N, C-alpha and C positions, 0 to 999 in steps of 0.2 A: 504494500500500500504506500503510495507516494503522497507527500504533502508539500505544500509550498506556501509562502506568504507573499502576497503582492502588496506593495506599498504604493498608494496613490495620493497625490496632492489634493488637499481639500479645495484649494483654489488654484486655478491655472489661467494665465492671461487675464487676471482680474475678474474672472467669472467663477461662480461656484460650480463644482462638478459633483454630480450624484454618483455614489458607488453602489454596487449591488448589495454590499453589506448594510449600508444605511437604508436602502429601500426596504430590506427585509425587516428592519426594526422600526420603520416609520419615522426616521429622522429627517429633518429638513436639510437642504443643501448648505444652510448657513450654520449648522451646528445645533446644539441643544437649545440655546436661548435666542438665536437669530442675531447675535452680536459678534463682532470681531474685535480682538484685542489689538490696539495700536500702541506699540511700545515707543514710537519715535515722534509723537505729535503733542503739541501743547494744547490739547483739547480735553473735553470731559471724557472720562473713561470709567472702567470698572475694575475694581481690585480683585485679587484672587479669592478673597473671602466673600465676594458678591456685593460689597457695599459700593455705592456710587460716590465719586469724588468730583470736585471741580477745582479750578485754579483761581487763586487770588494773589494780588501783588503786595509785597512787603514794602512799605514806603519809608521804613526806618533807614538809619545810616548804614552804609556799607563801607567799613573802615573809615568812617567820618567823611567820606567824599560824596557830596551831593551836587556836583557841578554838571551833571548830565552826561558825562563821558561813560558812565557805567550803565549798562542795561538794567532795568528794574528786575528785581529778583522775585520770582513767584514761589509761593509755598502752597502746599496742599492744605485745603480746609474742607471740612465736611460741608456738603451742599446746603445743609440747614443753617450754617453760619454766614452764608453769603447773602447780603441784603441788596435791595434795589438801589440803594444809595451807592454801594460799592460798585455795582455794575455801571451806574451813571457816571461816577467819578473816573472810571477806567474804561470808558467806552471804546477808546482806540484799540484796546487789547482784546476786546470781545467782538470786534467787527469781523465776521467770517468772510466778508468779501475781500478783505486784505490778505487773507491767508493763501499761501500757494501750496496746493496739495499735489503738484505735478510729480514730485519725487517720492510720493508715498507709495509704498509697496506692502502688500499683505504679508503677514507672517505665514510661511508655509508650514501647515500642520499635516501630518501623515496619519491616515487611517489604515489599520491593518485589515486587509480582506483575506480571510482564511479560506484556502482552497485545498481540498483533499480528494484523493481518488479512492474509490471503493476497492478494497482488496478482492472482493468477490466478482464484481462485474466491470470494473475499471471506470465506471462512469464518474464524472466530476460532481462534487458536492461543494456548495458555498456556505460559509458560516461556521459557527462553532458547535453544530450538532454532531452527534456521534452515530446516527443511524442513516444509512444510505437512502436517499429519496426515491431511488428507482427500485432496488431489490430488497430493501429492509435489513441489510446486513450491518452489524456493528462494525465500526471502523477498525477496531482492535480485536475482532473475533478470532477464535482459535481454529479457523478453518484450515490453515496450513499445518497445524499440528495434529488435529483430530479429524480433518476432512469433513464430510457431511454429518458426522456425529457431534460436531461442535454446535453450541447454541448460537443461532444467528443474531440474537438480540442482546447478548451480554459480552463483556470483555473477557478475553482469555485470562484465566486466573490460575494457570498451572494445572496440576492434577485435579480432576473433577470427579463427581460421582459417576458420570457416564464412563469416564476412562477406567475407573476402578471396576465398574460392573462389566465392561467389555473385557478387561483382563481376566476376570474370573471365568467368564464364558470361554475365552480363548484357551485357558488351561485345560478345561474339560475337553474341548475339541482336540487339542494336541495329544491328549492321552489316548484318543480314539483313532486319530489319523495324522500321519506325519507327511512332510513334503516328499519324502523319498518314495512313497507309494501313491502320490497324487496323480490324477489323470489329467490335470490342467497345468499347462506351462505358461509362465509370464515372461515376456521379453522386455527388459528395461536396462538402461545404462545411464549413469549419472552424467556422463559427458554430453548427453543430449540437452542437459539443462544450460549448457554454455552458449547455445544458439540464442541470441537475443538482439534486440534493436539497440544499436549504440547511440544513435541520435534521438534525444528525447524530444518528442513533438508535443502537440497540444494536450494529449493525454496518452497513457500507456497503450502500447500495441496489444490488441486482444489475444493474439497468439503469443503467449508468454510462458516462461518456464514454470510459473505457479500452477499451470494446468496439470502438469505431471505431479507436482508436489502435492496438490490437493487429492488427486486420485491415490497416490502412494500412501498418504496419511489416512485416507478412508480404509484402504485395504489393510493397513497395519493395525488400525484401531479395531477393525472387525476380525482380525486374526486370520485373514485370507492370504496375505503376502507381506512379509514372510510368514509362513505357517502352513496353510493347506495347499498352496500352489507351488509348483516346481519352478525354480529360476533357471532360465537358459542363458548360457554365456553369450556375450555379444561379440560380433566381429564386423569389420567393415566390408561392405560389398566390393567385389572386384570390378574393374573397368569392363572386363569381358562380359560379366553378368549384366551390367548396366546397359551395354550396347545391344542387348536383346530387346530393350525397351526404348531407349533414348538414342538420339543421334550423337555422334562423337562430338560435334560442336557444342551441343547442350552440356554434355559431361565436362568438357573443358571449361566452359563458362562457369559452371558451379565450382570446379576445382580452383579457378582463378581467384575466387573470393577468399581463399585461405591466406592470400598475400596482401589483403586489403583490410584495413580496420573496419570500414563500414561501406556497404554498397547496397544497391537496390536493383532488382530485376524489373519490377514494376513499382509504382508509387507505394503499394502496400505490401510488397514482397521483399523483405530485407534479408541481408546476410552480414555476418561479421567474420572474423578470422577463424571461428570455430564451427561455422555453419556447414561447410562442406563435409567435415568429419562427422557432425551430427547426422547429416543426411545419409552418409554412407552406413553409419551404424544402424539407423532406422531401417534402411532397405535390407541390410544384412540380417538383422533380427527377424524381419518378416520372411525372408527367403528361408532361413534356417528353421523357423517355426513351421512353415508350410511343409518342408521335406520331413521334419521330425514327426509331425502329425500324420502325414500320409503314410509314412513307413510304419506307423503303429507304436512308436516308442512312447508317445503320449497320446491321449485321446483328443484333446483340443487345446487351444491356446488363446491368449490375449496379448497383443502387441501394444504395449504402453510406450508409444514412440512419438517423436516430433523431430523435425518439422513434418506436417502432414503431407499427403501425396496426391490425392485424386484429381487435383487441377493441373498437375504437371503433365504436359503432353510430350510428344515425341521430340519436339525441338525447343520448347520454352518452359520456363518456370513462371508460375503465376498463382494468385489466390493463396498466398502464404506457403505454397508447395514447391519443393525443389526436385525431388525424385519421386516417381510414382510407386509407392510401397506395395499397393494392392496388385499392380501389374507385375512387379518383380516377384511377388509371392505366387501368383497364378502360374507364371512360367517355371518357377522353382518346383511347384507341385507337379507340373507336367513333365519336368525333367526327372522327377522321382517316380513317374509312372502313371500319373493321372491322365486320362484321355479327355475328359470333359470337366471343366471348372465353371462353377457359378459364382458370380460376384454380385452381392446384393448391397446396394449403397443407399443408406437411409440418412445420410447427411442432408441438411436442409438445402444445400447448394448442389446443383448438378455436377457430377464428376466428369467434366468435359474432357479431361486428360485421359481418363480410363476408357471412355467411349472412343476417343480418337485412336487409341492404341489397338483396340480390339474390334472395331466396327467392320473389319473385313475378315474376321476370324470366327469361323463357325464353331470351333471347339471351346470358346469362352463365351458364356452368356452373361450379359451385363444388364441388371435390372436396377433402376434408380427411382426413388421416390423423393421429390424435391419441390420446393416452391419455384414457380416459373412465371406466372402472371403475364402470359403473352410475350415472354422474352424480356420483361422489365426487371426481373429479379436476377441478380448476379449468378452465373456469368452470362445469362441470356440464352444459353443452349439448352437442349433437352426437351424439345417439344415432342408430343406423342407421335408425330410423323417421322421422327428420326429413328429408323428401325434397323440400321446396318446397310451395307452396300457391297457391290461387286460379288454377288452370289452369297453373301452372308446376311441377307435380309431376315429379320426375326431374331438376330443375335443381340439386338439392343431393344430393351423395353423401358420406355420412359413413362413415368406416372407423374405428370406435371400439375401440381396443385395450382388453382387459379387465384388463391388468396392466402393471406397469413392466418394465424390462429388455428391451424389444423391440429387436431388432437388425436388421442388414442383411438377413438372409434373409426375415424377415416383411415388411419394407417392399418389397423387390424382388418377392417373391411377390405381394403386393397390387398392385403396379404391373403385373405381367405379366397378372394375371387379372381385375383390375377397372379400374384407372386407364387403361391403354392401350386395352383394348377399348371402354370407354365414350367415351373421348376420340376414338378413331378414328371411331366412329359419329356423334359430335357434329360432327366435322370443323371445328374452330375456325379462324378467320382469324388469331388472335393468342393467344399463351399467356403467362400470368404465373405465376411461382412465388412464393408467399409463403414465403420461405426463412427460417424460424426454425431455428436450429441448437441448440435446447435438447433435442432428442432425441439429441444427440451423446453419445458415451461421455465420462463425466466431468462432465457438466453437473450442478450441485448442485440444480437445480429439476426437471429432466426425468427424471433417473434412468433413462435408456434406454441403448442400446448401439449406435447407428448410428455408423459410422466415416466418415472422409473418403472412402474408397473407395466406401462405400454411397451417399453423397450424389452423388459423381461419376457413378455408375451411373444413378441416377434422373434426373439432369440430362441425361445422354447419351440416355436413352430419349425424353425430351421434346424434346430437340434434334433427334433423328432425325424425330420426328413432325411438328415444325413447320418442318423444313428449316433449322434453325438460328436462326429468328427468334423469340426469346423474351426476356422481361424477368424478371430475378431481383431480388426486393425483400427486403432484410434485415428480418426480424422479431425474434424472440427469440434466446436463446443467451447463457449467462452464465459459461461457463468460457472464459477468453481463449485458451487453447491450442487447445481444441476448435473454437471459433468461427472463429479465424483460419486454422487448417489446413483446415477444411471449406470456408470461403469461397474460399480459394486453390485448392483442388481443383475447385470448381464453376467458377471463372473460367477455369481452364485448359481445361475442357471447352468453355466458350463460345468460347475462342480456337481451337478445333478440334483440341486435342491428344488427345481421346478419354479414356475412363475409366482406361486403363492396365492393366486386367485383364479377361479374358473371363468372361462369365457361364456358370457350369456348371449342373448340376442343382440348383435351389434347393429345399431342403427346409425348410418353415416349422416353427415350433413348433406343438404341438397347439392351443394357445390362439389362435395367429395363424390357423391353418387354420379354426378354428371361426368366428372373426370374419369372415374372407373369405367363407365359405359363407353366413353369416347375411346379409351385405350383398348378396351375389349373389342370394339368394332374394327379397329385397325389391326390388332395382333391376332385375331382369329383367322386372318388370312395365312398366318404362318404357324399357328398353334391350334389345330382343329378342335382340341378338347374344350376350347372356350365357347364354341358355337352354341351348344345346348344351354350352358349356364347364362350366356348372353340373352337368349330369347326368354328364359325364365325370369331373369332379373328385370328385363324391360317390362314384361307384363306385371310382375309383382310390384315394382316400384313405380310404374305408370299409374296404377291405382292409388298408390301411396301419395304421389305428387298431386293427383286430382283431389284426394281427400284433404290434403294440406291447403289447396286453393279454396275449397269450399269452407273450411274452417276459418281461413283468413277473411273470406268474403262475409261470412256470418258475423265475425268479430267487428268488421267495419260497419255493418248495419245495426249492430246492437248499440243502444245508448249506454253511456257510462254508468257505473254502479251508483255514483252519487246522485244521478238523475232519477234512477229507478226508485231509490229508497229515500228520496228527499221529499220536499213539499208537494211535488207533482206525482207522487206515488199512485194516487187514484186514477189520474189521467193516463198514466202509463198502462195500468191494468186494463182500462177500458179500450184503449187503442190496441193493445195486444189481443184482447178477446175478439174485437172486430176483424183483426188481421187473420186470426185462426178460422173464423167463420167464412170469410171470403175465400180462403184456400180450400175449404170443404165443398164449395159449390161446383157443379159440373161445368166443364168448359164448353163454350159455344163454338169453338174452332174445330174444324175437321183435322184428323191426324194424317 
């Protein structure tokens, strides 16, 4: 959490300036009492104690010399002691027209404007408050020490009851299960924390090392890692492996950053001297996890890596991404013997890099659920019509949401009616999840509403499909509480705990339903299994939409409740009865 103090002059160029801090507390631009203290003028003023003083002239001797060569001496007297006679006798000295104020300058007083950035969501907060205006997190919360288990509303006070309780539970878990016989591997290396933005801009970059720290703190507090999960050693990916995904020019561009203190591929995609190493470690961990899982040495795994990768294309780095980790993992799985690989990308942004790499490859199926909004949401790609090319049509399935605020129901509905049917027909040997958690509730960039329970449900559906053999790779997610709680829920599913709640009847939003139907209509040309469900869904939800229209129409014609039960209650009942009788009369029109 960063903080800084901005000093701003109360007066500039002779005019009062309002500061944000003063506006928040209702202060006028002239200070508390509307007066300014002038320390260099022979005029009435105000003392520091708040009493008003004026000036009077001492007409007594000055060293016995009264010949007029010496200026009269003024002494301070209380305003109550100055009479009209005194003013009349010394009128020349009280003539304001004779005074020259041209050299008068205001005293520059500085007001401290407190500005601090939320440790959880990075948003700027002004004033001396301690709770973030956007996400409600305490500015000194323990989220980097306890992860999502820290209280969001209180300051971190060291060892807490939550921490003690979690330690007790972890001891019981460790007695039953050790990391040596765990079925879930975690890929992590502290050197990836060194990748950071050197140049401090208007506020901290959302893709920051605290993302991994918060997830690691949550897993440690829950006793999952270290504990129940198996750590896999890190290695840097080789240039030969990277060239299966990226152009040589792109690889060299990333390597060049290791000799530069600070550089940018795009205005929001930074690099420092450690970034190239961090990117190689992230890609290497993903490749090794994929081959380890496919070979059966572990059942599944979670790659807790950064920088993320799904925006990195064949020739360019963008969207915070340097190397495409999911693409490297998919090809590593195929090198280990997998014939068909499924990549499901639930990051709120479309994985344009992953799609570009595989849109001509029939052996890799890429399914993405993301905000699109007609191409207005970053990166603008991923419409439903982008299905693959050059004989690989159907290898890309884009589910583009038309608005923000999409939640669990829409995602799970899309999984049930699109993702799972297509994945089942494809029958992959290996499944990779590009797990961005920026569609999570509270994320400052994604602005959607998926909960940890929603992520665990989607993971469980793919876990069942693959028999538990899948690799989850961290992509985006910029609210520390959301990303750490969601990642913890996903890892629990990988460990076999299940999602924790049963799926009921999932009712999507109308916009979500329209998106699913649009994608089904396009993709059933390549996946015949969608045909029957598309017809069923159309008829089932066509009736639903008509019912919704009738309900809305009825609500528009109904008078408000206060009118029904107010002073016009009798008139309402009379009109209502007449309306019912008129509906009961036979129609005089022929059918």
